[in-house]
Backbone bond lengths (Angstrom), bond angles and torsions (degrees), N, CA, C in turn:
res aa  C-N    CA-C-N  psi(-1)  N-CA   C-N-CA  omega(-1)  CA-C   N-CA-C  phi
1 X - - - 1.455 - - 1.547 108.40 -
2 X 1.289 116.13 142.28 1.455 121.75 -178.08 1.492 110.31 -112.80
3 X 1.345 114.49 155.88 1.477 121.85 170.98 1.512 106.45 -111.84
4 X 1.327 114.66 131.72 1.492 119.80 -179.68 1.516 108.79 -105.63
5 X 1.333 115.76 134.25 1.459 122.69 -178.32 1.545 109.12 -127.82
6 X 1.324 116.15 167.99 1.449 122.90 175.55 1.514 112.97 50.26
7 X 1.302 114.59 62.21 1.473 121.03 179.17 1.518 113.09 56.62
8 X 1.314 114.52 38.21 1.452 122.43 176.64 1.536 114.52 69.55
9 X 1.317 117.28 11.52 1.488 119.28 179.73 1.526 112.07 -88.26
10 X 1.302 116.65 -10.86 1.475 121.91 -179.88 1.519 109.83 -122.95
11 X 1.324 116.67 116.81 1.485 123.31 -179.13 1.514 107.15 -106.56
12 X 1.367 116.24 127.19 1.444 121.60 179.04 1.524 108.39 -118.62
13 X 1.320 115.77 124.73 1.455 121.72 176.88 1.503 108.73 -124.15
14 X 1.369 117.03 144.80 1.412 123.05 178.14 1.539 107.02 -128.56
15 X 1.351 116.99 126.81 1.465 118.02 -179.40 1.552 107.05 -159.48
16 X 1.347 113.02 163.64 1.468 119.84 172.53 1.551 105.23 -84.27
17 X 1.300 113.00 125.18 1.483 121.07 179.68 1.551 107.82 -84.80
18 X 1.320 116.33 104.72 1.468 119.91 -178.88 1.523 112.01 -61.89
19 X 1.297 118.10 -30.07 1.474 121.40 177.31 1.506 112.41 -65.04
20 X 1.340 117.59 -22.44 1.446 122.29 178.99 1.498 112.68 -108.38
21 X 1.297 119.16 20.48 1.475 124.48 -176.37 1.547 110.61 -57.47
22 X 1.296 119.21 -28.32 1.464 120.84 -177.66 1.529 111.24 -77.34
23 X 1.324 118.01 -10.09 1.448 122.15 -178.65 1.510 111.54 -102.04
24 X 1.302 115.50 152.14 1.479 121.46 178.96 1.534 111.36 -65.72
25 X 1.320 116.93 -33.98 1.476 121.12 -178.24 1.527 109.90 -98.61
26 X 1.329 114.53 74.17 1.496 119.20 -174.85 1.531 111.96 -106.32
27 X 1.317 117.90 5.67 1.475 120.73 174.39 1.511 106.85 -91.40
28 X 1.319 114.69 122.40 1.454 120.87 -177.16 1.523 111.20 -106.56
29 X 1.323 116.49 130.91 1.456 123.18 170.46 1.508 104.79 -107.62
30 X 1.291 118.70 106.92 1.473 124.38 -177.37 1.526 107.96 -100.99
31 X 1.320 115.87 124.47 1.470 122.78 176.27 1.543 107.86 -113.88
32 X 1.322 115.71 119.62 1.472 120.37 178.79 1.499 108.10 -117.03
33 X 1.341 116.86 132.25 1.445 121.75 179.50 1.491 110.74 -109.90
34 X 1.332 115.42 136.77 1.469 122.36 177.29 1.504 106.99 -129.83
35 X 1.340 114.00 81.33 1.463 119.37 178.55 1.537 109.38 -157.30
36 X 1.288 115.96 176.19 1.490 121.34 179.52 1.530 108.56 -62.40
37 X 1.292 116.29 148.43 1.480 123.20 -178.74 1.541 111.43 -53.38
38 X 1.295 118.56 -43.25 1.457 120.72 -176.24 1.528 111.28 -73.47
39 X 1.297 120.73 -6.64 1.460 123.01 178.76 1.556 110.83 -103.48
40 X 1.302 117.65 -3.72 1.471 121.77 -172.31 1.532 110.33 -71.85
41 X 1.307 114.12 144.82 1.475 120.73 175.12 1.513 110.07 -90.89
42 X 1.347 118.82 -36.62 1.424 126.35 -179.11 1.554 109.48 -103.43
43 X 1.308 115.43 158.27 1.450 119.63 179.26 1.510 112.41 -70.78
44 X 1.324 117.69 -42.67 1.445 120.43 179.82 1.506 111.49 -92.74
45 X 1.320 116.29 169.34 1.472 121.11 178.57 1.527 110.39 -77.87
46 X 1.354 114.46 -21.66 1.459 119.46 177.88 1.525 110.04 -138.69
47 X 1.334 117.63 133.76 1.436 122.54 -179.32 1.525 108.45 -129.39
48 X 1.316 116.61 130.45 1.454 121.98 176.72 1.515 111.14 -111.03
49 X 1.317 115.85 131.35 1.473 121.69 177.65 1.520 106.11 -119.58
50 X 1.330 116.97 120.49 1.447 120.54 -178.81 1.521 111.53 -99.35
51 X 1.333 115.14 132.82 1.472 120.79 -176.27 1.504 109.07 -124.21
52 X 1.357 114.13 154.98 1.472 118.65 168.60 1.552 105.96 -83.56
53 X 1.331 113.92 168.21 1.477 118.03 177.92 1.535 111.82 -63.80
54 X 1.308 116.46 -34.64 1.456 120.81 178.24 1.571 109.62 -66.80
55 X 1.285 117.28 -42.06 1.481 119.66 176.50 1.499 111.84 -63.80
56 X 1.327 117.76 -40.69 1.442 122.92 177.64 1.559 110.12 -60.86
57 X 1.349 115.51 -42.14 1.456 119.20 178.14 1.504 111.80 -63.00
58 X 1.324 116.38 -39.11 1.465 119.32 178.36 1.543 112.31 -64.79
59 X 1.305 116.56 -36.87 1.482 120.80 175.91 1.490 110.08 -66.18
60 X 1.321 117.39 -41.05 1.489 123.08 177.60 1.552 108.12 -58.99
61 X 1.305 117.52 -47.71 1.440 122.24 -179.68 1.526 111.28 -58.35
62 X 1.320 116.72 -42.24 1.480 120.68 -179.27 1.533 109.10 -67.73
63 X 1.305 117.72 -41.11 1.477 118.67 175.47 1.522 112.26 -61.17
64 X 1.331 114.67 -42.49 1.472 118.79 -179.46 1.518 112.24 -63.76
65 X 1.341 115.34 -39.00 1.482 118.46 174.61 1.511 111.66 -62.48
66 X 1.325 116.25 -42.69 1.490 120.09 -179.20 1.538 110.15 -65.68
67 X 1.331 116.66 -36.66 1.458 119.90 -176.20 1.530 113.21 -79.71
68 X 1.364 115.37 -16.91 1.459 119.72 -178.47 1.491 113.18 -66.08
69 X 1.334 118.05 -19.76 1.457 122.49 174.73 1.503 111.26 113.64
70 X 1.325 113.85 161.44 1.438 121.34 -176.74 1.550 113.97 -66.25
71 X 1.328 116.17 -20.87 1.479 116.89 -178.15 1.538 112.02 -77.17
72 X 1.326 115.05 -19.85 1.449 120.70 -176.14 1.503 115.23 -92.74
73 X 1.327 117.28 -23.29 1.487 122.10 -178.76 1.517 108.80 -135.60
74 X 1.343 117.57 147.13 1.437 119.84 176.70 1.529 109.00 -75.60
75 X 1.311 116.96 149.94 1.459 122.60 174.46 1.534 105.23 -75.63
76 X 1.323 116.15 136.02 1.438 119.34 -179.82 1.534 110.33 -157.93
77 X 1.262 115.66 164.84 1.477 122.96 174.10 1.521 107.01 -91.26
78 X 1.341 115.84 158.06 1.491 117.05 171.98 1.507 110.81 -56.93
79 X 1.334 114.33 156.23 1.505 119.66 179.66 1.506 109.90 -53.82
80 X 1.303 113.28 138.48 1.472 120.46 175.16 1.523 113.72 86.54
81 X 1.325 117.47 -6.79 1.500 118.81 179.03 1.525 108.26 -106.81
82 X 1.309 116.68 142.96 1.422 120.98 175.33 1.508 110.22 -103.69
83 X 1.367 114.82 147.51 1.449 116.62 -177.61 1.507 111.09 -101.78
């Protein structure tokens, strides 16, 4: 199943890549863009990011913190960015 973002121009899929089962980072986050070249966020039309299960769990934790609401976490910028 895919998640579509930015007016359906960005398709995000997450799956275990069976072709990479021998590797620790076998969880694939595939981002596919279907828009004009000057609107693209990524250089290619398709970008794959491979994660370990531990990295995927850390991302899940960060999403859960963000979804828990503003009363549970302080608003902040990503590390290294100033607001």
